[in-house]
N, C-alpha and C positions, 0 to 999 in steps of 0.2 A: 308440296304445300303451296309454293309460290305459283306453280302452273295452275293449280286449282283456283287460287285467288285471282289470277289473271283472267281465267275463263269466266269467273263470276261477273267481271266488269265488262267483258267484251262480247260474249256470245249472244247476249240478249238483243243486240241491235244489228240489223242487216246493213252494214256500211256500204257494201258494193252496190246495192240497188239505189242507195241515196246518191252516191257519186255518179252512177250512170245517168240518173235523171238530171243531175246537175249538168252533165255533159249535154243532154238534150236542150236544157235551158240556155246554156252558153251559145249553142248554135242558133237558137231563136234570137238571142241578144245580138248576135252578129248580123242577123237579117234586119233588125231594127236600125242598126247603124248605117244601113244603105240609104235611108231617108235623108239624114244630114249630109251624106256624101253627095247625093243628087242636088241638094240645095247649094252646096259649095260649087258644084259644077255649073249650076244656073247662074251664079254670081261670079264665075270666073276665078274662084279661089283655089287654084290648082295645087298649091302647097298643102292646103287643108284636105283636098281630095286624096293626096298621097298619104297624109297622116291617118285619115279614116280607113283607107285601103289597107294600110299596115295593121291598124287596130282590128279591123274586120278579119284579116287573115289570121292573126294571133288568136283571137277569140274563137273563130271557127275551127281552127286546127286543134286547139285545146279541147273544145267540146267534142270533136270527132274522135280524138284519141281516148278521152274518158269513156265515150260511148262504145268504142270498138274494142278496147283492150280490157275493160273491166267487165268480167262475166260473173254475175251473181249466181250462186248455187240455187237460190230460190228468188222468185220475183215478187214475193209477198211484201207488202208495205203496211205495217201496222201503225198504231197511233204514235209510237216513239219515233219511227222512221219519218212519219209525217211532220212531227214537231221539229226534228233535227233538220230535215230538208228545208222546211219553211224558213227557219232561222239562218241556215248557212247559205241559202241561195241569194239572200240579200247582200251578204258579204261578197260572194263570188261576183254578182252583178256589179257591185261597186268597184271591186278590184279591176275587172276588165273594162268597166264603163269609164274609168278614169284615164284609160290609155290615150284617147284623143286629146284630153287636156294636157297630158304630159308631153306627148309628141309635138303638139302645136306650140308649146311654151306658154299656154294659158296660165298654168301654175308651174311653180318651180320645184315643188317637193311632193313626195308621195303622201305626206300628211295632208297638205292642202288639196291634193287631187282626190284623196279618199273622202275628206270632209265634204267637198263640193258635190261629189257623186252620191254619197249617202244622203246628203241633204236633198238632192234632186229626187232620187228614187223613193225616199220616205215622204216626199212632198212637203218638206219643212220650209225650204226657201231661204235658209241662212246661207250666206255667201262669203267667201274669202276674196272674191274678185272686186276690186275697187272701181274699175272703169269698164263696165260691160259694153259701152258703145265703141270701145277700141277693139273689141273682139271680132273675129270673122263671123259671118252670118251662119256658116255651117256649125260652128261651135255653139253659138247661142241657140240654134235650132235643137241641137242635141241636149242642151240644158233643159229646155222646155219639154222635149220629148221624154226625157227621163222621168219628169214629174207625171206626164200623161200615163206612162207605163205603170209607175208605182201607185198612181191614184186608185185604179181599180184593183191592182194587185198582180204581182208577177206570177204567183202560183195560180191565181184564178184564170189568168190568160192561158196558162199551160193546161189547165183542166178543160178549157174551151177548145183548144187546138189539138190536144193529145188525149182523146177519149179513153185510151187504154188505161190511163191512171184512174178512171172511174172504178176499175176493178181492183186497183192496187193501192188502197188507202185513200181514195178520192175524198171520202167523207172527212177523214181526219185532216187532210190537207185543206179542205174547204173551211173547216172549223178553226184551223190554226191561223188563217190569214184574214178571213172576213171578220170585221169588227162587230161586236155586239155581245149582249148578255145571253141571248139564245140565237139560234140560227134556223130561220124558217126557209126551207128550200121551196122555190116557186114551181119546180118541175120534178118529176119522179127521180130522174138521174142527175147526179152532181154536174156532169158535163153539160147537160141541157140548161141547168140553172146558171152555170158560168157563162154560157153563150147568151142567155137572155140578159144577164147583167151587163155584159160587154156590148150587146146590141143597143141597150138604152144609152150607154156611155158614148158609143160612136154616134148615135143620133144627136145627142146633146152637143157633141164636138162639131159635127157638120152644121147644125143649126146655128150655134153661136158664131162659128167662123164666118158663115154667110152674113149674119146680122152685123158683125163688126166690120166687114168689108163695105157695108153700106155707109159707114161713117168715115172718119178721116184716115183710118188705118189702111195700108196696102195689104196684099194677100199674105205677105211674110209676117208682118207684125200681128195681123189678125190671127193667123194660125198659131203663132208662138203664144200669144196671150190667151187664146182659146184653150190650148193644152194646159197652161198654168191655172186657168180658171176652173175648168171642169174637174181637175185633179185637186183643187183647192191648195195649190202649191205656192204660187206667188212670184215665180221668177219673171223678170221683165227683160225686154231688149233695150231699155233706156235707163240711164242712171237715175232719172227722176220718176221712173215708173209711169203711171198713168198721168202724172202731172205734165208730161211732155205734150200731150194732146189737149188737156184741159177742156174736155168736151162732155157736156151733160149726157148726150145720147150714149156715148161709149161707157160712161160711168154707170148709167142706169141699166144698160143691157148686161154688163158684167155683174152688177149687183144682183140682178134677178137670177142669173145663172149660178152665182155663188149660193144664193138662198136655196135654189132647187137642188144643188149638189150636196147640200147639208142635210137633205131629207133621205130617209131610208129608201134605197132603190127598190126594195120589195114592194113598198107602198106605191111608188110610182108605176111599177110594172102592173100591179093589180088594178090600179085606176085606169091607166092608159090602154093596156092590152086587154085586160079582162073586163073593163068597164065597171069595176066594183067601186063606185064613188062613195060607198058607205065606209071605206077605209079611212077617209078624212075624218069622219065623225067618230069612228071607233077608236082611233089611235090617240091615247092619252099623251104619248110622248110628242106627237106632232103638234098637239095643242100647246103643250109646254114650250116647245121649240119656237113656235110662232109668237107665243105670248112674250117670251123672254126677248126675242128680237124686237118686238114692238115696244116693250117697256124700256129696253136698253136704248133704242133709238130716241124715244121721248126724253129720257133722262139726259142723254148726250146733247140733244137739240136744246133742251132747256138751259143747260150749262153754257152752250155756245151763245144762245140769245142773251143770257145774263152777262157774260163776259164781253159780248159784242166784238169778237175778233174776226167776224166775216162780214162782208158788205151787204149781202141780201139774204132774205129769209129762205128763198128757194134753194140757194147754194148751201145754207146751213142745214136744210132738211135733207138734201142729197148727201151732204157730208156726214151727218149723224147716222143716217141709215146705212150708208156704204161702209163706214168704219165699224159699225156694230156688227154687220153681217160678215165683214172680212175677219173680224176677231173671233166670232163664235164658230165660224166654219174653218178657222185656222188657215185661211188663204194667205193673209199677210200683205195684200195690197193696201197701201195707205194713201190717203188724199191730203193729210195735214200732219204737221209735226206738233204734237200736243205737249212736248216736254217743256216748251217755253210758256205755256199757258196755265201752269199749275199742275197739280198731281191728280185732281179729282177724275177727270175724263180718262186719264191713263189708268187709274185704278179700276174704273168700271170696265175698261177693255181687258185688263188682267183677269178679272172675274169671269168675263165671257170666254177668254182663252181657256181657262180651266174647265168650264162647263163643256165646251166643244159642241159639235153638231150631234145629229142622231146616229145611233149605231146602224151599220149597214150602208152608210154614206161614204163619201170620200173625205169627209171632214175629220180633223184630229180632235185632241182633247180627251177628257175622261168620259165623254158622252152623256148627254142629257138623260138617256134611258136609265143610267145608273143612279143619277141624282133623284129621279122620280121614285125609283124603288127605295132609295135611302130615306127620302122624306116620308113615304108611306109607311115604311117600317118604323121610323121614329114616332110617327103618329100612333101606330099600334102600341108601341112600348109605353108611351105616355098614357094611353087609355088603360093599359093593364096595371099601371101604378095605382089607379083608383079601383079598377075592377080586376083583381088579381086572378080570378078564375075564368076570365073571359078567354074564348078561343078566337083568335083573329088570324087573318091572312092578308098578305099583300096582293092586291089585285092590279093588274096592268092590262089595258086594252080589253077590259071585261073578263079577263081570265085570271085565275089564281096562280101566283108565281110560286113554284116549289120552294120549300125552305132552303134546300141546298143551293138554289140559284141566288137567293137573298144572301146567304153566307158568302158565296163567291163574289157577289157585288161588293160586300163590305170588305172582304179580303183584298179585292182589286184596288179599291179606293185607298185603303190603308197602305198597300205596297206602293201605289202611285205616288202618294205623298212622301213616303220614306225615301224612295229613289230621288224624287225632286229635291228634297232637303239634303240628302247625302251628296249629290252632285254639286249642289250649291256650296256646301261646306268645302269640298275639294277646290272649287273655283276660287274661293277666298284665299286659299294657300298661294295662289298665283297673283295676288295683289288686287283682286276684284272686290269692290265694296259689297257689303252683305246684301243690300237690296238689289243691286245690279246682278249679283250672283243668283239670287232667287229668281229674278225675272228671266235671266238667260237660261236657267235650268228649266223653268216652266215653258219657255219658248221652244226648247229642244224636245222635251217629252210630249208637249202638245202638238208638235209638228207645225208650228206657226212661223218661226223664223225671224220674228222681230228682234232687233238688237236694241239695247238700252244702256245708257251710261257712257262713261269716258272710253271704255274699251271696245264696245260693239255698237254704240249708238251713233258714232260719227261716220265720216266718209270712208274710213278704213274698214268698216263693218267688222267681220270676225277675223280679219287677216292678222291683227296684232296679238291675238291670243297665243299663249304658250302652246307648243305642239301637244303636250300631254292634255291640256284643256280641250284642244280640238278633237283628239281621239276620244276623250271621255264624252264630249257632247255628241259626237257621231254615234257612239254606242247608245247614248240616251235617246237619240232620234229613232234608232231601230227598235229599242225597247218600247217607245211610245207608239210607233207605227204598228207593231205586232202585239200591242196591248199587254205588255208586261209578262204574262204567264208563259207565252211561247218561247221567249228568250231566257228568262230567269230560271225556268225549270231545268235548263241544260246545266245549271250550276249546282244542282242538288244531287247528292250521292245516289238517291233512290232512282233517279232517271237512268243511271248507268248500270244499276244492279240487275242481275237476272231474276226474273219472277220466281 
């Protein structure tokens, strides 16, 4: 009886193929670590070279052993294996990705190392490091590179470089990691779509890095901030962030690329590669996204002008637009500390953080697409209060949205809010004021990384939090990055039961 019960919960999932693919991914991660090692070599940081060499060796050997010794009976990968792989690989990447931080002494505990690394890969940008300028350049480069990897997605990169997964659950893997309420593939094969998305991402990276080097940044700072910008992550190489340069050109260039990277990459592909400029006109979500950015910028600028806490109007204009875009795209770059100028602007930024950018972009948040569906569904329900026999449908981008998708959107937003509040409640157990707890929980699940209040808003950032709070926020970051369902479904009994 016990054996039968055990089989009921274990035979439905092909664990060996999941672990073997994780092995492949760890080998890929070890290759990524070569880049910061080279940076450390360039700047003569030989002790960091050794630390990265050890981390690369451990990660590579672990991946090779998993790939060589684990022999799955079948190589099939269904939806459950895809969901399990997508969720667990972010944990494995964070565990091995924190090794350079631990070996170099950048952090002194596994808790801080995991928090920093998960924050990087999920492009959250929250940090336990209080003085980044004291860190070796190789370490800072790895921080930014983690965000660049996680911005487009670990699984999506794997689908691009390991086409064999196209036949082994590639569709379920793609759907598990790519954000959105629906997933429109640009090419017939998943691997081709993944390559196309990464191609756009790389082009953005090269273009922005080139433009930033034309300003006051050197190649190193330009590349680090480029990776943090296109991934909408927000890590910086300076304690004061972009304040260090205080340059209009740099702010405007980064602002424009934050705006671009908050747009659905499928729309960008269709416009740039296929020449379908009608996409701009057809997309309801894009119109809402640009409208909210414009409206938010105007409101923030009006408040800045009313309060008169900046010297010139053009600085106020750039300030308002930059911080609005930084908040809605979850990048987290900041140009001004609004905590001392009242709560109004800060509250506007909180609302924008909750909205997030467009689905299919590198931005975090609940995504504007879902709010458009929600608003249109509410409109239909209000109409049916008066016209009870009317048959209505939610239409998005000129197409009718299936009722099951509308239900999923409503479920997503409900769970999103529940998780946000639940984590905030736990944070208050560790002495965090209620509003601060809500803000920090929203910051984690929206992958924006802003700190606020006595515990996370000061120079110590997230370093002073209780270890349990750090683990909880790290988990919430992953839940937000993988859009709730992919992670939380693993905690349901039905996921583990045999069909």
